[in-house]
C-alpha positions in Angstrom: 0.0 0.0 0.0 1.3 3.5 -0.9 1.6 5.9 2.0 1.2 9.7 1.6 4.1 11.7 3.0 2.2 14.5 4.8 3.9 17.0 7.1 2.6 17.2 10.7 0.7 20.3 9.8 -0.9 18.7 6.8 -1.8 15.5 8.7 -3.3 17.5 11.5 -5.3 19.7 9.2 -6.6 16.6 7.3 -7.7 15.0 10.6 -9.4 18.1 11.8 -11.3 18.5 8.5 -12.5 14.9 8.5 -13.6 15.2 12.1 -15.5 18.3 11.3 -17.8 16.3 8.9 -18.9 14.1 11.8 -19.0 10.9 9.7 -16.8 7.8 9.3 -13.5 8.6 7.7 -14.2 6.3 4.8 -17.2 8.5 3.7 -14.9 11.2 2.5 -12.2 10.4 -0.1 -9.0 12.4 -0.3 -8.4 12.9 -4.1 -5.5 15.3 -4.0 -3.3 17.0 -1.4 -0.4 19.3 -1.9 1.5 21.3 0.7 4.0 24.1 -0.1 6.4 25.8 2.3 5.3 29.4 3.0 7.0 32.2 4.9 6.7 35.9 5.6 9.1 38.2 7.4 7.8 36.9 10.8 6.0 33.6 10.2 6.8 30.2 8.8 4.1 27.7 7.7 2.6 25.8 4.8 0.0 26.5 2.2 -2.3 23.5 1.5 -4.4 22.6 -1.5 -6.9 19.8 -0.8 -9.4 18.0 -2.9 -12.1 15.7 -1.4 -14.6 13.5 -3.2 -17.7 12.6 -1.3 -19.7 9.6 -2.8 -23.3 8.7 -2.2 -26.7 10.2 -2.5 -26.3 12.4 0.5 -22.9 13.8 -0.7 -24.2 17.4 -1.1 -25.5 17.6 2.5 -22.3 16.1 3.8 -20.2 18.6 1.7 -22.3 21.4 3.2 -21.8 20.2 6.7 -18.0 20.1 6.1 -17.8 23.6 4.6 -20.5 25.5 6.5 -18.8 28.3 8.5 -15.4 27.0 7.4 -13.7 30.4 7.2 -14.6 31.2 10.8 -13.9 27.7 12.2 -11.4 27.1 14.9 -9.1 24.1 14.5 -7.0 22.4 17.2 -3.8 21.2 15.6 -0.8 20.8 17.9 1.9 23.3 17.1 -0.1 24.9 14.3 -2.5 27.8 13.8 -4.9 27.7 10.8 -4.5 31.3 9.7 -6.7 31.0 6.7 -9.0 28.4 5.1 -11.6 28.6 2.3 -13.1 26.9 -0.6 -10.9 27.2 -3.7 -13.9 27.1 -5.9 -17.6 26.0 -5.5 -18.4 22.4 -4.8 -18.8 20.3 -7.9 -21.8 17.9 -8.3 -20.5 14.9 -10.4 -22.6 12.8 -12.7 -22.3 9.7 -10.4 -23.9 11.6 -7.5 -20.7 12.4 -5.7 -19.5 15.9 -4.7 -16.0 17.3 -5.1 -14.6 19.9 -2.8 -11.5 22.1 -3.4 -10.1 23.7 -0.3 -7.1 25.8 0.4 -5.6 26.6 3.8 -2.6 28.3 5.4 -1.1 26.9 8.6 1.5 28.8 10.6 3.8 27.2 13.2 3.2 28.4 16.7 
């Protein structure tokens, strides 16, 4: 089995997002995940681009639950602060009944 090489910030953000949905982890599929180092004059962190695919007839309601109030959400990730998180583009309804979400986030080391 192939393992993804996620940084501690990326892994923590992924766990927090999946927990936010309040369903079994196998209901939300990780389609793509990229993290890029980021820094300013005073902060160091990572920029994350995440794509989820949610299968099933209730995919749109599950997607809404995951993204509702996302920009104001508080996340508990050890050693990290989620400085910014948002939808990269609107949710996509697929022909098979699934929904695709594109998120982007910025985490900063505490």
